[in-house]
VOFIMI-795323 format. One record per residue (C-alpha): residue in three letters; x, y, z. Coordinates in Angstrom, 1 decimal, m for minus. Each point is the difference from the previous one (the first is absolute). Example, Ala and Ser with C-alpha at 12.3 -4.5 7.8 and 13.67 -1.06 7.14 Angstrom:
BEGIN
<pt residuo="ALA" px="12.3" py="m4.5" pz="7.8"/>
<pt residuo="SER" px="1.4" py="3.4" pz="m0.7"/>
***
This chain:
BEGIN
<pt residuo="UNK" px="73.6" py="50.6" pz="76.2"/>
<pt residuo="UNK" px="1.2" py="m0.7" pz="m3.5"/>
<pt residuo="UNK" px="3.6" py="m1.3" pz="0.4"/>
<pt residuo="UNK" px="0.4" py="0.1" pz="m3.8"/>
<pt residuo="UNK" px="m0.1" py="3.8" pz="0.2"/>
<pt residuo="UNK" px="3.5" py="1.3" pz="0.5"/>
<pt residuo="UNK" px="m1.2" py="3.1" pz="1.8"/>
<pt residuo="UNK" px="m1.8" py="m2.1" pz="2.6"/>
<pt residuo="UNK" px="3.0" py="m2.2" pz="0.5"/>
<pt residuo="UNK" px="2.2" py="3.1" pz="0.4"/>
<pt residuo="UNK" px="m2.3" py="1.6" pz="2.6"/>
<pt residuo="UNK" px="m0.1" py="m3.3" pz="1.9"/>
<pt residuo="UNK" px="3.7" py="m0.3" pz="0.1"/>
<pt residuo="UNK" px="0.3" py="3.6" pz="1.2"/>
<pt residuo="UNK" px="m2.4" py="m0.7" pz="2.8"/>
<pt residuo="UNK" px="1.8" py="m3.2" pz="1.1"/>
<pt residuo="UNK" px="3.4" py="1.8" pz="m0.2"/>
<pt residuo="UNK" px="m1.4" py="2.9" pz="2.1"/>
<pt residuo="UNK" px="m1.4" py="m2.4" pz="2.6"/>
<pt residuo="UNK" px="3.4" py="m1.8" pz="0.3"/>
<pt residuo="UNK" px="1.8" py="3.3" pz="0.4"/>
<pt residuo="UNK" px="m2.5" py="1.1" pz="2.6"/>
<pt residuo="UNK" px="0.4" py="m3.3" pz="1.9"/>
<pt residuo="UNK" px="3.8" py="0.3" pz="m0.1"/>
<pt residuo="UNK" px="m0.2" py="3.6" pz="1.1"/>
<pt residuo="UNK" px="m2.2" py="m0.8" pz="3.0"/>
<pt residuo="UNK" px="2.2" py="m2.9" pz="1.0"/>
<pt residuo="UNK" px="3.2" py="2.1" pz="m0.2"/>
<pt residuo="UNK" px="m1.6" py="3.2" pz="1.3"/>
<pt residuo="UNK" px="3.2" py="1.0" pz="1.9"/>
<pt residuo="UNK" px="2.2" py="m0.2" pz="m3.1"/>
<pt residuo="UNK" px="m2.7" py="1.9" pz="m2.0"/>
<pt residuo="UNK" px="m0.2" py="2.7" pz="2.7"/>
<pt residuo="UNK" px="3.8" py="0.3" pz="0.1"/>
<pt residuo="UNK" px="0.2" py="0.3" pz="m3.8"/>
<pt residuo="UNK" px="m2.8" py="2.5" pz="m0.1"/>
<pt residuo="UNK" px="1.8" py="2.1" pz="2.6"/>
<pt residuo="UNK" px="3.3" py="m0.1" pz="m2.0"/>
<pt residuo="UNK" px="m1.9" py="0.9" pz="m3.2"/>
<pt residuo="UNK" px="m1.7" py="2.9" pz="1.7"/>
<pt residuo="UNK" px="3.4" py="1.2" pz="1.4"/>
<pt residuo="UNK" px="1.3" py="0.0" pz="m3.6"/>
<pt residuo="UNK" px="m2.9" py="1.9" pz="m1.5"/>
<pt residuo="UNK" px="m0.8" py="2.3" pz="3.0"/>
<pt residuo="UNK" px="2.0" py="3.0" pz="m1.4"/>
<pt residuo="UNK" px="m2.1" py="m0.2" pz="m3.2"/>
<pt residuo="UNK" px="m3.2" py="m0.4" pz="1.9"/>
<pt residuo="UNK" px="0.9" py="3.0" pz="2.1"/>
<pt residuo="UNK" px="0.8" py="1.9" pz="m3.2"/>
<pt residuo="UNK" px="m3.3" py="m0.8" pz="m1.5"/>
<pt residuo="UNK" px="m1.8" py="1.2" pz="3.2"/>
<pt residuo="UNK" px="2.0" py="3.2" pz="m0.1"/>
<pt residuo="UNK" px="m0.7" py="0.5" pz="m3.7"/>
<pt residuo="UNK" px="m3.8" py="m0.5" pz="0.6"/>
<pt residuo="UNK" px="m0.1" py="2.5" pz="2.9"/>
<pt residuo="UNK" px="2.1" py="2.6" pz="m1.7"/>
<pt residuo="UNK" px="m1.9" py="m0.4" pz="m3.3"/>
<pt residuo="UNK" px="m3.3" py="1.2" pz="1.6"/>
<pt residuo="UNK" px="1.2" py="3.6" pz="0.6"/>
<pt residuo="UNK" px="2.4" py="0.0" pz="m2.9"/>
<pt residuo="UNK" px="m2.7" py="m0.8" pz="m2.5"/>
<pt residuo="UNK" px="m2.1" py="3.0" pz="1.2"/>
<pt residuo="UNK" px="3.0" py="2.3" pz="0.0"/>
<pt residuo="UNK" px="0.9" py="m1.1" pz="m3.5"/>
<pt residuo="UNK" px="m3.6" py="0.6" pz="m1.1"/>
<pt residuo="UNK" px="m0.3" py="3.5" pz="1.5"/>
<pt residuo="UNK" px="3.5" py="1.1" pz="m1.1"/>
<pt residuo="UNK" px="m0.1" py="m1.3" pz="m3.6"/>
<pt residuo="UNK" px="m2.9" py="m2.0" pz="m1.3"/>
<pt residuo="UNK" px="m2.8" py="2.3" pz="1.2"/>
<pt residuo="UNK" px="1.7" py="2.9" pz="m1.8"/>
<pt residuo="UNK" px="0.5" py="m2.1" pz="m3.1"/>
<pt residuo="UNK" px="3.7" py="0.5" pz="0.1"/>
<pt residuo="UNK" px="2.4" py="m2.9" pz="m0.2"/>
<pt residuo="UNK" px="3.7" py="m0.1" pz="0.8"/>
<pt residuo="UNK" px="2.6" py="m2.7" pz="m0.6"/>
<pt residuo="UNK" px="0.9" py="m0.2" pz="3.7"/>
<pt residuo="UNK" px="m3.4" py="0.7" pz="1.5"/>
<pt residuo="UNK" px="m0.1" py="m3.4" pz="1.8"/>
<pt residuo="UNK" px="3.4" py="0.7" pz="1.6"/>
<pt residuo="UNK" px="m1.0" py="3.5" pz="1.0"/>
<pt residuo="UNK" px="m3.2" py="m1.3" pz="1.5"/>
<pt residuo="UNK" px="1.9" py="m2.6" pz="2.0"/>
<pt residuo="UNK" px="2.5" py="2.5" pz="1.3"/>
<pt residuo="UNK" px="m2.8" py="2.4" pz="1.1"/>
<pt residuo="UNK" px="m1.9" py="m2.9" pz="1.7"/>
<pt residuo="UNK" px="3.2" py="m1.1" pz="1.8"/>
<pt residuo="UNK" px="0.8" py="3.5" pz="1.1"/>
<pt residuo="UNK" px="m3.5" py="0.4" pz="1.4"/>
<pt residuo="UNK" px="0.2" py="m3.3" pz="1.9"/>
<pt residuo="UNK" px="3.4" py="0.9" pz="1.4"/>
<pt residuo="UNK" px="m1.2" py="3.5" pz="1.0"/>
<pt residuo="UNK" px="m3.1" py="m1.5" pz="1.8"/>
<pt residuo="UNK" px="2.3" py="m2.5" pz="1.9"/>
<pt residuo="UNK" px="2.4" py="2.8" pz="0.9"/>
<pt residuo="UNK" px="m2.9" py="2.2" pz="1.3"/>
<pt residuo="UNK" px="m1.4" py="m2.9" pz="2.1"/>
<pt residuo="UNK" px="3.4" py="m0.9" pz="1.4"/>
<pt residuo="UNK" px="0.8" py="3.7" pz="0.7"/>
<pt residuo="UNK" px="m3.3" py="0.4" pz="1.9"/>
<pt residuo="UNK" px="m0.2" py="m3.4" pz="1.8"/>
<pt residuo="UNK" px="3.6" py="m0.9" pz="1.0"/>
<pt residuo="UNK" px="1.0" py="3.2" pz="1.9"/>
<pt residuo="UNK" px="m3.3" py="0.1" pz="1.9"/>
<pt residuo="UNK" px="0.0" py="m3.7" pz="0.6"/>
<pt residuo="UNK" px="3.6" py="0.2" pz="1.5"/>
<pt residuo="UNK" px="m1.0" py="3.0" pz="2.2"/>
<pt residuo="UNK" px="m3.1" py="m1.9" pz="1.1"/>
<pt residuo="UNK" px="1.9" py="m3.1" pz="1.0"/>
<pt residuo="UNK" px="2.4" py="2.1" pz="2.0"/>
<pt residuo="UNK" px="m2.9" py="1.8" pz="1.7"/>
<pt residuo="UNK" px="m1.8" py="m3.3" pz="0.8"/>
<pt residuo="UNK" px="3.2" py="m1.4" pz="1.5"/>
<pt residuo="UNK" px="0.2" py="3.0" pz="2.3"/>
<pt residuo="UNK" px="m3.7" py="0.6" pz="0.8"/>
<pt residuo="UNK" px="m1.4" py="m3.5" pz="0.1"/>
<pt residuo="UNK" px="0.3" py="m0.6" pz="3.8"/>
<pt residuo="UNK" px="m1.4" py="3.4" pz="0.8"/>
<pt residuo="UNK" px="m2.7" py="m0.4" pz="m2.6"/>
<pt residuo="UNK" px="m1.1" py="m3.3" pz="1.4"/>
<pt residuo="UNK" px="m0.3" py="1.4" pz="3.5"/>
<pt residuo="UNK" px="m1.8" py="3.1" pz="m1.3"/>
<pt residuo="UNK" px="m2.5" py="m2.3" pz="m1.9"/>
<pt residuo="UNK" px="m0.5" py="m2.1" pz="3.1"/>
<pt residuo="UNK" px="m0.6" py="3.1" pz="2.2"/>
<pt residuo="UNK" px="m2.4" py="1.4" pz="m2.6"/>
<pt residuo="UNK" px="m2.0" py="m3.2" pz="m0.1"/>
<pt residuo="UNK" px="m0.1" py="m0.1" pz="3.8"/>
<pt residuo="UNK" px="m1.3" py="3.6" pz="0.1"/>
<pt residuo="UNK" px="m2.6" py="m0.4" pz="m2.7"/>
<pt residuo="UNK" px="m1.2" py="m3.5" pz="0.9"/>
<pt residuo="UNK" px="0.3" py="0.1" pz="3.8"/>
<pt residuo="UNK" px="m3.6" py="m1.1" pz="0.3"/>
<pt residuo="UNK" px="1.0" py="m3.4" pz="m1.4"/>
<pt residuo="UNK" px="1.5" py="m1.4" pz="3.2"/>
<pt residuo="UNK" px="1.1" py="m3.3" pz="m1.5"/>
<pt residuo="UNK" px="1.7" py="1.7" pz="m2.9"/>
<pt residuo="UNK" px="1.7" py="2.5" pz="2.4"/>
<pt residuo="UNK" px="1.3" py="m2.8" pz="2.2"/>
<pt residuo="UNK" px="1.3" py="m1.8" pz="m3.1"/>
<pt residuo="UNK" px="1.8" py="3.1" pz="m1.3"/>
<pt residuo="UNK" px="1.6" py="0.7" pz="3.4"/>
<pt residuo="UNK" px="1.5" py="m3.5" pz="0.0"/>
<pt residuo="UNK" px="1.6" py="0.5" pz="m3.4"/>
<pt residuo="UNK" px="3.7" py="0.8" pz="0.5"/>
<pt residuo="UNK" px="2.7" py="m0.1" pz="m2.7"/>
<pt residuo="UNK" px="3.7" py="m0.3" pz="0.7"/>
<pt residuo="UNK" px="1.4" py="2.0" pz="m2.8"/>
<pt residuo="UNK" px="3.6" py="m0.7" pz="0.9"/>
<pt residuo="UNK" px="m0.7" py="m3.7" pz="m0.3"/>
<pt residuo="UNK" px="m1.7" py="0.5" pz="m3.4"/>
<pt residuo="UNK" px="3.0" py="2.0" pz="m1.2"/>
<pt residuo="UNK" px="2.4" py="m2.8" pz="1.1"/>
<pt residuo="UNK" px="m2.1" py="m2.6" pz="m1.8"/>
<pt residuo="UNK" px="m0.2" py="2.0" pz="m3.2"/>
<pt residuo="UNK" px="3.8" py="0.6" pz="0.1"/>
<pt residuo="UNK" px="0.6" py="m3.7" pz="0.5"/>
<pt residuo="UNK" px="m2.3" py="m0.8" pz="m3.0"/>
<pt residuo="UNK" px="1.8" py="2.6" pz="m2.1"/>
<pt residuo="UNK" px="3.4" py="m1.4" pz="1.0"/>
<pt residuo="UNK" px="m1.1" py="m3.6" pz="m0.9"/>
<pt residuo="UNK" px="m1.4" py="1.2" pz="m3.3"/>
<pt residuo="UNK" px="3.2" py="1.9" pz="m0.7"/>
<pt residuo="UNK" px="2.0" py="m3.1" pz="0.8"/>
<pt residuo="UNK" px="m2.2" py="m2.1" pz="m2.3"/>
<pt residuo="UNK" px="0.4" py="2.5" pz="m2.8"/>
<pt residuo="UNK" px="3.8" py="m0.1" pz="0.4"/>
<pt residuo="UNK" px="0.0" py="m3.8" pz="0.0"/>
<pt residuo="UNK" px="m2.1" py="m0.1" pz="m3.2"/>
<pt residuo="UNK" px="1.6" py="3.1" pz="m1.5"/>
<pt residuo="UNK" px="1.3" py="m1.8" pz="m3.1"/>
<pt residuo="UNK" px="m3.4" py="m1.5" pz="m0.7"/>
<pt residuo="UNK" px="m1.7" py="3.3" pz="0.5"/>
<pt residuo="UNK" px="2.4" py="1.8" pz="m2.3"/>
<pt residuo="UNK" px="m0.4" py="m2.7" pz="m2.6"/>
<pt residuo="UNK" px="m3.8" py="0.3" pz="0.1"/>
<pt residuo="UNK" px="0.1" py="3.8" pz="m0.2"/>
<pt residuo="UNK" px="2.4" py="m0.1" pz="m3.0"/>
<pt residuo="UNK" px="m2.2" py="m2.6" pz="m1.6"/>
<pt residuo="UNK" px="m3.1" py="2.1" pz="0.5"/>
<pt residuo="UNK" px="1.7" py="3.1" pz="m1.4"/>
<pt residuo="UNK" px="1.2" py="m2.0" pz="m3.1"/>
<pt residuo="UNK" px="m3.4" py="m1.5" pz="m0.5"/>
<pt residuo="UNK" px="m1.6" py="3.4" pz="0.2"/>
<pt residuo="UNK" px="2.5" py="1.5" pz="m2.4"/>
<pt residuo="UNK" px="m0.6" py="m2.8" pz="m2.5"/>
<pt residuo="UNK" px="m3.8" py="0.3" pz="0.4"/>
<pt residuo="UNK" px="0.2" py="3.8" pz="m0.4"/>
<pt residuo="UNK" px="2.0" py="m0.3" pz="m3.3"/>
<pt residuo="UNK" px="m2.4" py="m2.6" pz="m1.2"/>
<pt residuo="UNK" px="m3.0" py="2.3" pz="0.9"/>
<pt residuo="UNK" px="1.6" py="2.8" pz="m2.1"/>
<pt residuo="UNK" px="0.4" py="m2.3" pz="m3.0"/>
<pt residuo="UNK" px="m3.7" py="m1.1" pz="0.4"/>
<pt residuo="UNK" px="m1.2" py="3.6" pz="0.2"/>
<pt residuo="UNK" px="2.0" py="1.3" pz="m2.9"/>
<pt residuo="UNK" px="m0.9" py="m2.9" pz="m2.3"/>
<pt residuo="UNK" px="m3.5" py="m1.0" pz="1.3"/>
<pt residuo="UNK" px="m1.7" py="0.2" pz="m3.4"/>
<pt residuo="UNK" px="2.7" py="m2.2" pz="m1.6"/>
<pt residuo="UNK" px="m0.2" py="m2.5" pz="2.9"/>
<pt residuo="UNK" px="m3.8" py="0.0" pz="m0.2"/>
<pt residuo="UNK" px="0.1" py="m0.7" pz="m3.7"/>
<pt residuo="UNK" px="2.4" py="m2.9" pz="0.6"/>
<pt residuo="UNK" px="m2.3" py="m1.4" pz="2.7"/>
<pt residuo="UNK" px="m3.0" py="0.2" pz="m2.3"/>
<pt residuo="UNK" px="2.0" py="m1.9" pz="m2.7"/>
<pt residuo="UNK" px="0.8" py="m2.8" pz="2.4"/>
<pt residuo="UNK" px="m3.7" py="m0.2" pz="1.1"/>
<pt residuo="UNK" px="m1.3" py="m0.2" pz="m3.5"/>
<pt residuo="UNK" px="2.7" py="m2.5" pz="m1.0"/>
<pt residuo="UNK" px="m0.7" py="m2.4" pz="2.9"/>
<pt residuo="UNK" px="m3.8" py="0.4" pz="0.4"/>
<pt residuo="UNK" px="m3.0" py="0.2" pz="m2.3"/>
<pt residuo="UNK" px="m1.0" py="3.5" pz="m1.0"/>
<pt residuo="UNK" px="m3.1" py="m0.2" pz="2.2"/>
<pt residuo="UNK" px="2.0" py="m1.1" pz="3.1"/>
<pt residuo="UNK" px="2.7" py="2.6" pz="m0.6"/>
<pt residuo="UNK" px="m2.7" py="2.7" pz="m0.3"/>
<pt residuo="UNK" px="m1.5" py="m1.2" pz="3.3"/>
<pt residuo="UNK" px="3.4" py="0.1" pz="1.8"/>
<pt residuo="UNK" px="0.7" py="3.5" pz="m1.3"/>
<pt residuo="UNK" px="m3.4" py="1.1" pz="1.2"/>
<pt residuo="UNK" px="0.7" py="m1.3" pz="3.4"/>
<pt residuo="UNK" px="3.4" py="1.7" pz="0.0"/>
<pt residuo="UNK" px="m1.6" py="3.3" pz="m1.0"/>
<pt residuo="UNK" px="m2.6" py="m0.2" pz="2.8"/>
<pt residuo="UNK" px="2.7" py="m0.9" pz="2.5"/>
<pt residuo="UNK" px="2.2" py="2.9" pz="m1.0"/>
<pt residuo="UNK" px="m2.9" py="2.4" pz="0.1"/>
<pt residuo="UNK" px="m1.2" py="m1.2" pz="3.4"/>
<pt residuo="UNK" px="3.5" py="m0.1" pz="1.6"/>
<pt residuo="UNK" px="1.0" py="3.4" pz="m1.3"/>
<pt residuo="UNK" px="m3.2" py="1.6" pz="1.2"/>
<pt residuo="UNK" px="0.3" py="m1.6" pz="3.4"/>
<pt residuo="UNK" px="3.6" py="1.2" pz="0.4"/>
<pt residuo="UNK" px="m0.7" py="3.6" pz="m1.0"/>
<pt residuo="UNK" px="m3.3" py="0.0" pz="2.0"/>
<pt residuo="UNK" px="1.8" py="m1.4" pz="3.1"/>
<pt residuo="UNK" px="2.8" py="2.6" pz="m0.2"/>
<pt residuo="UNK" px="m2.5" py="2.9" pz="m0.5"/>
<pt residuo="UNK" px="m2.2" py="m1.2" pz="2.9"/>
<pt residuo="UNK" px="3.1" py="m0.2" pz="2.3"/>
<pt residuo="UNK" px="1.0" py="3.5" pz="m1.0"/>
<pt residuo="UNK" px="m3.5" py="1.4" pz="0.7"/>
<pt residuo="UNK" px="m0.2" py="m1.8" pz="3.3"/>
<pt residuo="UNK" px="3.4" py="1.2" pz="1.1"/>
<pt residuo="UNK" px="m0.7" py="3.6" pz="m1.0"/>
<pt residuo="UNK" px="m3.3" py="m0.1" pz="1.9"/>
<pt residuo="UNK" px="1.8" py="m1.1" pz="3.2"/>
<pt residuo="UNK" px="2.7" py="2.7" pz="m0.4"/>
<pt residuo="UNK" px="m2.7" py="2.7" pz="m0.5"/>
<pt residuo="UNK" px="m2.4" py="m1.1" pz="2.8"/>
<pt residuo="UNK" px="2.8" py="m0.7" pz="2.5"/>
<pt residuo="UNK" px="1.5" py="3.5" pz="m0.7"/>
<pt residuo="UNK" px="m3.5" py="1.6" pz="0.5"/>
<pt residuo="UNK" px="m0.4" py="m1.8" pz="3.3"/>
<pt residuo="UNK" px="3.6" py="0.8" pz="1.0"/>
<pt residuo="UNK" px="0.9" py="m3.7" pz="0.5"/>
<pt residuo="UNK" px="3.8" py="m0.8" pz="0.1"/>
<pt residuo="UNK" px="1.9" py="m1.8" pz="m2.7"/>
<pt residuo="UNK" px="m2.6" py="1.0" pz="m2.7"/>
<pt residuo="UNK" px="2.4" py="m0.4" pz="m2.9"/>
<pt residuo="UNK" px="1.7" py="m3.1" pz="1.3"/>
<pt residuo="UNK" px="m3.3" py="m1.9" pz="0.8"/>
<pt residuo="UNK" px="m1.7" py="1.2" pz="m3.2"/>
<pt residuo="UNK" px="2.9" py="m1.3" pz="m2.2"/>
<pt residuo="UNK" px="0.1" py="m3.2" pz="2.1"/>
<pt residuo="UNK" px="m3.7" py="m0.6" pz="m0.4"/>
<pt residuo="UNK" px="0.1" py="0.8" pz="m3.7"/>
<pt residuo="UNK" px="2.9" py="m2.4" pz="m0.5"/>
<pt residuo="UNK" px="m1.7" py="m2.8" pz="2.0"/>
<pt residuo="UNK" px="m3.3" py="0.6" pz="m1.8"/>
<pt residuo="UNK" px="1.6" py="m1.6" pz="m3.1"/>
<pt residuo="UNK" px="m0.8" py="m3.2" pz="1.8"/>
<pt residuo="UNK" px="m3.8" py="m0.4" pz="m0.7"/>
<pt residuo="UNK" px="m2.5" py="0.3" pz="2.9"/>
<pt residuo="UNK" px="2.4" py="m0.8" pz="2.9"/>
<pt residuo="UNK" px="2.9" py="2.3" pz="m0.9"/>
<pt residuo="UNK" px="m1.5" py="3.2" pz="1.5"/>
<pt residuo="UNK" px="m0.7" py="m1.7" pz="3.3"/>
<pt residuo="UNK" px="3.7" py="m0.9" pz="0.3"/>
<pt residuo="UNK" px="0.9" py="3.7" pz="m0.4"/>
<pt residuo="UNK" px="m2.7" py="0.9" pz="2.5"/>
<pt residuo="UNK" px="1.5" py="m2.3" pz="2.6"/>
<pt residuo="UNK" px="3.5" py="1.6" pz="m0.4"/>
<pt residuo="UNK" px="m1.6" py="3.5" pz="0.0"/>
<pt residuo="UNK" px="m1.9" py="m0.6" pz="3.2"/>
<pt residuo="UNK" px="3.2" py="m1.2" pz="1.7"/>
<pt residuo="UNK" px="2.0" py="3.0" pz="m1.1"/>
<pt residuo="UNK" px="m2.7" py="2.5" pz="1.1"/>
<pt residuo="UNK" px="m0.5" py="m1.8" pz="3.2"/>
<pt residuo="UNK" px="3.5" py="0.9" pz="1.0"/>
<pt residuo="UNK" px="m1.0" py="3.7" pz="m0.2"/>
<pt residuo="UNK" px="m3.6" py="0.0" pz="1.3"/>
<pt residuo="UNK" px="m2.5" py="m2.8" pz="0.6"/>
<pt residuo="UNK" px="m2.8" py="2.5" pz="m0.8"/>
<pt residuo="UNK" px="1.4" py="0.8" pz="m3.4"/>
<pt residuo="UNK" px="0.5" py="m3.7" pz="m0.6"/>
<pt residuo="UNK" px="m3.7" py="m0.5" pz="0.7"/>
<pt residuo="UNK" px="m0.9" py="2.9" pz="m2.3"/>
<pt residuo="UNK" px="2.2" py="m1.6" pz="m2.7"/>
<pt residuo="UNK" px="m1.8" py="m3.3" pz="0.4"/>
<pt residuo="UNK" px="m3.4" py="1.7" pz="m0.5"/>
<pt residuo="UNK" px="1.4" py="1.9" pz="m3.0"/>
<pt residuo="UNK" px="1.3" py="m3.2" pz="m1.5"/>
<pt residuo="UNK" px="m3.3" py="m1.8" pz="0.4"/>
<pt residuo="UNK" px="m1.8" py="2.9" pz="m1.7"/>
<pt residuo="UNK" px="2.4" py="0.2" pz="m2.9"/>
<pt residuo="UNK" px="0.1" py="m3.7" pz="m0.3"/>
<pt residuo="UNK" px="m3.8" py="m0.1" pz="m0.5"/>
<pt residuo="UNK" px="0.3" py="2.8" pz="m2.6"/>
<pt residuo="UNK" px="2.8" py="m1.9" pz="m1.8"/>
<pt residuo="UNK" px="m1.8" py="m3.4" pz="0.2"/>
<pt residuo="UNK" px="m3.4" py="1.2" pz="m1.1"/>
<pt residuo="UNK" px="0.9" py="2.8" pz="m2.5"/>
<pt residuo="UNK" px="3.7" py="0.2" pz="m1.1"/>
<pt residuo="UNK" px="1.0" py="m3.7" pz="m0.3"/>
<pt residuo="UNK" px="m3.2" py="m1.2" pz="m1.9"/>
<pt residuo="UNK" px="0.3" py="3.0" pz="m2.4"/>
<pt residuo="UNK" px="3.7" py="m0.1" pz="m0.5"/>
<pt residuo="UNK" px="1.0" py="m3.6" pz="0.3"/>
<pt residuo="UNK" px="m3.3" py="m2.1" pz="0.1"/>
<pt residuo="UNK" px="m1.2" py="1.3" pz="m3.4"/>
<pt residuo="UNK" px="3.4" py="m0.4" pz="m1.6"/>
<pt residuo="UNK" px="0.1" py="m3.8" pz="0.7"/>
<pt residuo="UNK" px="m3.7" py="m0.6" pz="m0.4"/>
<pt residuo="UNK" px="m0.1" py="m2.4" pz="3.0"/>
<pt residuo="UNK" px="m2.9" py="0.1" pz="2.5"/>
<pt residuo="UNK" px="1.0" py="0.9" pz="3.6"/>
<pt residuo="UNK" px="m0.6" py="m3.5" pz="1.4"/>
<pt residuo="UNK" px="2.4" py="m1.6" pz="m2.5"/>
<pt residuo="UNK" px="2.6" py="2.7" pz="0.7"/>
<pt residuo="UNK" px="m0.1" py="m1.0" pz="3.7"/>
<pt residuo="UNK" px="0.2" py="m3.7" pz="m1.0"/>
<pt residuo="UNK" px="2.9" py="0.7" pz="m2.3"/>
<pt residuo="UNK" px="1.9" py="1.9" pz="2.7"/>
<pt residuo="UNK" px="m0.6" py="m2.7" pz="2.5"/>
<pt residuo="UNK" px="1.0" py="m2.9" pz="m2.2"/>
<pt residuo="UNK" px="3.0" py="1.9" pz="m1.5"/>
<pt residuo="UNK" px="1.2" py="1.0" pz="3.4"/>
<pt residuo="UNK" px="m0.1" py="m3.5" pz="1.4"/>
<pt residuo="UNK" px="1.8" py="m1.5" pz="m3.0"/>
<pt residuo="UNK" px="2.6" py="2.7" pz="m0.9"/>
<pt residuo="UNK" px="m0.1" py="2.7" pz="2.7"/>
<pt residuo="UNK" px="0.0" py="3.6" pz="m1.1"/>
<pt residuo="UNK" px="0.9" py="m0.9" pz="m3.6"/>
<pt residuo="UNK" px="m3.0" py="m2.3" pz="m0.1"/>
<pt residuo="UNK" px="m2.3" py="2.8" pz="1.1"/>
<pt residuo="UNK" px="1.3" py="2.2" pz="m2.8"/>
<pt residuo="UNK" px="m0.1" py="m2.6" pz="m2.7"/>
<pt residuo="UNK" px="m3.2" py="m1.9" pz="0.8"/>
<pt residuo="UNK" px="m2.4" py="2.9" pz="m0.4"/>
<pt residuo="UNK" px="0.7" py="0.7" pz="m3.7"/>
<pt residuo="UNK" px="0.5" py="m3.8" pz="m0.5"/>
<pt residuo="UNK" px="m3.4" py="m0.7" pz="1.4"/>
<pt residuo="UNK" px="m1.4" py="2.8" pz="m2.0"/>
<pt residuo="UNK" px="1.3" py="m1.5" pz="m3.2"/>
<pt residuo="UNK" px="m1.5" py="m3.4" pz="0.9"/>
<pt residuo="UNK" px="m3.3" py="1.8" pz="0.9"/>
<pt residuo="UNK" px="m0.1" py="1.8" pz="m3.4"/>
<pt residuo="UNK" px="0.9" py="m3.2" pz="m2.0"/>
<pt residuo="UNK" px="m2.6" py="m2.1" pz="1.9"/>
<pt residuo="UNK" px="m2.7" py="2.8" pz="m0.5"/>
<pt residuo="UNK" px="0.8" py="0.0" pz="m3.7"/>
<pt residuo="UNK" px="m0.3" py="m3.8" pz="m0.1"/>
<pt residuo="UNK" px="m3.4" py="0.0" pz="1.9"/>
<pt residuo="UNK" px="m1.4" py="2.7" pz="m2.3"/>
<pt residuo="UNK" px="1.2" py="m1.9" pz="m3.1"/>
<pt residuo="UNK" px="m1.8" py="m3.2" pz="1.3"/>
<pt residuo="UNK" px="m3.2" py="1.9" pz="0.7"/>
<pt residuo="UNK" px="0.0" py="1.5" pz="m3.4"/>
<pt residuo="UNK" px="0.8" py="m3.4" pz="m1.5"/>
<pt residuo="UNK" px="m2.9" py="m1.5" pz="1.8"/>
<pt residuo="UNK" px="m2.2" py="3.0" pz="m0.8"/>
<pt residuo="UNK" px="m1.1" py="0.4" pz="3.6"/>
<pt residuo="UNK" px="m2.1" py="3.2" pz="0.4"/>
<pt residuo="UNK" px="1.4" py="2.6" pz="2.4"/>
<pt residuo="UNK" px="m3.3" py="0.1" pz="2.0"/>
<pt residuo="UNK" px="0.8" py="m3.5" pz="1.4"/>
<pt residuo="UNK" px="3.2" py="1.0" pz="1.7"/>
<pt residuo="UNK" px="0.1" py="3.8" pz="0.4"/>
<pt residuo="UNK" px="m1.2" py="1.2" pz="3.5"/>
***
């Protein structure tokens, strides 16, 4: 290294300074974590606003295109009109879901509380009748007895303890709720500002990039941002469409087979299907439990129906609607869901699929560029 070159000396100083900061950060990891938590608490409303703006922008852009840009007409307030229409549609969808789910769910909980003891005994009698030739199983079932009065007493005691704990920590709970409401309100206002001035903010961001980076580096960053936005928006719209299709399939098929709670379970499975791969199975478990209270035979029919529709969804609907939108092979979708779920739970499952898709696209572009640079003939690596 030529130490007479000011650029080399500057780079060396930056490396040494970065190494010192890294060492101090590792040595004082508790302080760094506390500072990071405090900083995230400060900026969390704005992060929430950015997430809301990104999600709302996906349908809003299409509504704006179909209402104004496709027809070649432009209005001064078209962005505001598009936002209001989008917000109205989202609120209407939430109201419909709540109107369908909440009353049925409340009635179902009441029914379960009344019928659970009888339903358990009926299920046990049915199993004894149908599987009487399994002597060991029959003996085991006959030994199962449940003291429902004792269970009710224990549940009541747990609820009383929980109520007492809630009263004791009431001030903290109210403070947290108020804080969450304030953060959401700030984030929502910030999201509105982003949506109404996204071109201006985008231009300012580009100015900062070109001012701080070289033109080639700034172009590369903008290319990555463009790919990320395209993949995330396609994944979001594809996931929502796939959930609606799956929920509608369950409503129609359960109605045809005259299974109970068709609308409730269909909406529930559609909502849970927003969680990639595993979401529908969560809805299935709840659906089996609800139908089991009515009839074990119908619960078994629902399980078979779920397995059939799940195969249809996994092999036809999901690859066409979501898989093609993110351009990620199935094996990497499974890996992304597993890793994301272990690291960040449900949010990780939702984020890691498009994130891995972006990394996959960028790495594929890098590999193709290197192959072209080395002039490797396609016959050597194509199957």
